[in-house]
N, C-alpha and C positions, 0 to 999 in steps of 0.2 A: 819941486814944482808939481810933479805928477800926483803925489800924495795930497797936495793941497787941492788940486782939481777933483780928485776922487772924493775927498771929504766934502767939498762943496756940492758935488753931484749927489752924494748920499743925503746931505741935508735937504737938498731940493726935493728928492724923492720922498723923504719923510714928511716934509711940509705939504707936498701935494697929496699924499695919502691921508694926512690928518685933515686937510681941507675937504677932501672927498667924504670923509667920515662925518664931518659936521654937516655937510649938505644933505647927506642921506637922512639924518635925524630931522632936519628941517622939512624934508618932503613928507615924512610921516606926520609931523605936526600940522602941516598944511592940509593933508587929507582929513585929519581929525576935525579941524576947524570947518572945512568944507562940508563934512558929513553932518556936523551939528547944525550948521546954517541951513542945509537942505531939510533936515528934520523939523527945524523951527518954521521954515517956510511952508512945509506940508501941513503942520499943525494949524497955522493961520488960515491956509486955504480950506482945510477941513472945517474949521469953526465958521468960516464965511458961508460955505456951501450948506452947512447944517442949519443955518439961520432960517427962520420961517419964510421970508420973502424970496430968497434965492432958491430955496428948496422947491417952492411952488412954481417958480419960473422955470427951473430945470425940468421939473415933471411935466409942465405944459409943453415945453419945447420937444421933449422926448415923445409925448403922446401925439403931437402934430406930425413929427417926423415918421412915426410908425404908422399913422393913419393915411399917409400919402400913398396913393397907388400909382404904379408905373404904367 
């Protein structure tokens, strides 16, 4: 009976460690996907800001903000 319990406990530990190893790999993959998504979003924002209309609007806002005296 005792050997049977020890064997089951050993299998449980092995199963838990394998499960933890799988989850560690998933975390790395999730960070990679998140990084790629953040870079793509930054590229889209950069393209929008560099377009003619937005660039002039931002320049105008900055000039007005800098010309305001306190």
